[in-house]
C-alpha positions as CSV (number, residue, x, y, z in Angstrom):
1,X,-35.3,-77.2,-28.5
2,X,-33.4,-78.3,-25.5
3,X,-32.7,-80.6,-22.4
4,X,-32.0,-81.2,-18.6
5,X,-29.9,-84.2,-18.0
6,X,-31.0,-85.3,-14.6
7,X,-29.3,-88.7,-15.1
8,X,-26.1,-88.1,-13.0
9,X,-24.5,-89.4,-16.1
10,X,-22.3,-88.1,-19.0
11,X,-21.7,-90.1,-22.2
12,X,-18.6,-87.9,-22.9
13,X,-15.1,-90.1,-21.8
14,X,-11.9,-89.6,-22.6
15,X,-10.2,-86.8,-20.5
16,X,-12.1,-83.1,-20.3
17,X,-15.0,-82.8,-22.7
18,X,-16.2,-79.2,-22.7
19,X,-18.6,-79.2,-25.6
20,X,-20.5,-76.2,-25.9
21,X,-24.2,-77.3,-25.5
22,X,-25.8,-73.9,-26.5
23,X,-27.4,-75.4,-29.5
24,X,-27.4,-79.3,-29.0
25,X,-30.4,-79.5,-31.1
26,X,-29.3,-77.7,-34.3
27,X,-31.7,-75.0,-35.2
28,X,-31.5,-75.5,-38.9
29,X,-32.6,-79.2,-38.5
30,X,-35.1,-78.1,-36.0
31,X,-36.4,-75.6,-38.8
32,X,-36.3,-78.3,-41.4
33,X,-38.6,-80.6,-39.3
34,X,-41.0,-77.4,-38.7
35,X,-41.2,-77.0,-42.6
36,X,-42.1,-80.7,-43.3
37,X,-44.8,-80.7,-40.3
38,X,-45.7,-77.2,-39.2
39,X,-47.6,-78.9,-36.3
40,X,-44.4,-80.0,-34.6
41,X,-44.2,-78.5,-31.3
42,X,-40.8,-77.7,-29.5
43,X,-39.8,-77.9,-25.7
44,X,-37.8,-78.9,-23.2
45,X,-36.9,-82.5,-22.4
46,X,-36.0,-83.4,-18.7
47,X,-34.4,-86.8,-18.9
48,X,-34.5,-88.9,-16.1
49,X,-33.0,-92.6,-15.2
50,X,-36.4,-94.7,-14.8
51,X,-37.4,-97.1,-15.4
52,X,-40.3,-95.9,-13.3
53,X,-42.5,-93.0,-14.0
54,X,-42.3,-89.7,-11.8
55,X,-44.2,-88.8,-8.8
56,X,-46.9,-86.2,-9.1
57,X,-44.5,-84.1,-7.1
58,X,-41.7,-84.9,-9.3
59,X,-43.5,-83.6,-12.4
60,X,-44.3,-80.4,-10.7
61,X,-40.3,-80.0,-9.5
62,X,-39.8,-80.6,-13.2
63,X,-41.9,-78.4,-14.7
64,X,-40.7,-75.5,-12.4
65,X,-37.0,-76.4,-13.7
66,X,-38.5,-75.6,-17.0
67,X,-39.3,-79.0,-18.5
68,X,-42.2,-79.7,-21.0
69,X,-41.7,-83.3,-21.2
70,X,-40.1,-86.3,-19.3
71,X,-38.1,-89.1,-21.1
72,X,-35.7,-91.7,-20.2
73,X,-33.6,-91.3,-23.3
74,X,-32.4,-88.6,-25.9
75,X,-30.4,-86.1,-23.7
76,X,-27.3,-88.6,-23.2
77,X,-27.5,-89.7,-27.0
78,X,-27.5,-85.7,-28.0
79,X,-24.7,-85.0,-25.9
80,X,-22.6,-87.8,-27.5
81,X,-23.4,-86.7,-30.9
82,X,-22.4,-83.4,-30.3
83,X,-19.1,-84.5,-29.0
84,X,-18.5,-86.4,-32.2
85,X,-19.3,-83.0,-34.2
86,X,-22.9,-84.4,-35.6
87,X,-25.8,-82.0,-35.9
88,X,-28.6,-83.3,-33.8
89,X,-32.2,-83.1,-34.4
90,X,-34.3,-84.5,-31.3
91,X,-37.8,-86.4,-31.8
92,X,-39.9,-86.9,-28.9
93,X,-43.1,-88.8,-29.2
94,X,-45.1,-88.1,-26.0
95,X,-47.2,-91.1,-25.0
96,X,-48.9,-90.2,-22.3
97,X,-49.9,-87.5,-19.5
98,X,-47.6,-87.3,-16.3
99,X,-48.6,-88.5,-13.0
100,X,-50.7,-85.6,-11.3
101,X,-52.0,-84.7,-15.0
102,X,-53.7,-87.5,-15.9
103,X,-56.7,-88.3,-14.1
104,X,-56.0,-91.9,-14.8
105,X,-53.4,-94.6,-13.2
106,X,-50.0,-94.6,-15.6
107,X,-50.0,-97.6,-18.1
108,X,-47.2,-99.0,-19.5
109,X,-49.6,-100.7,-22.1
110,X,-51.0,-97.1,-22.8
111,X,-47.4,-96.1,-23.8
112,X,-46.9,-99.0,-26.1
113,X,-50.6,-98.4,-27.9
114,X,-49.4,-94.6,-28.5
115,X,-46.7,-95.9,-30.1
116,X,-48.0,-98.3,-32.3
117,X,-50.6,-95.8,-33.1
118,X,-47.9,-92.9,-33.9
119,X,-45.9,-95.4,-36.3
120,X,-47.5,-93.9,-39.8
121,X,-46.8,-90.4,-38.9
122,X,-43.6,-91.0,-37.2
123,X,-42.3,-92.8,-40.3
124,X,-43.6,-90.4,-42.7
125,X,-42.2,-87.4,-40.7
126,X,-38.8,-89.2,-40.6
127,X,-38.9,-90.0,-44.5
128,X,-39.6,-86.6,-45.2
129,X,-37.1,-85.1,-43.2
130,X,-34.6,-87.5,-44.8
131,X,-35.6,-86.5,-48.3
132,X,-34.7,-82.9,-47.4
133,X,-31.3,-83.4,-45.8
């Protein structure tokens, strides 16, 4: 439903670009996605530069800032799309629990496996959303 850009960067170029980010993720598209799959959750994404995973204390800080999930993309793309006048639907696949939450060490292999496992559901979801647009 929203994001926190902690990358220290903005994709907006070409002089002052004061884009209203109030509804960066278009409410009608969010409602459409929920109508296609009512089990979809909503939350606030904190975008960080990466590529390392966050420390347990960084995860606590991000939670304190209002983040529900952490990623290394989506926010900058959403900002650029809004600048271009586009409606935006942000979908993020949560592939692992964060440091300090997971009882196991974090693993990129786990992230890749979760992505492969989610392919059928994500593909079906995207197809159904596009059919409705």
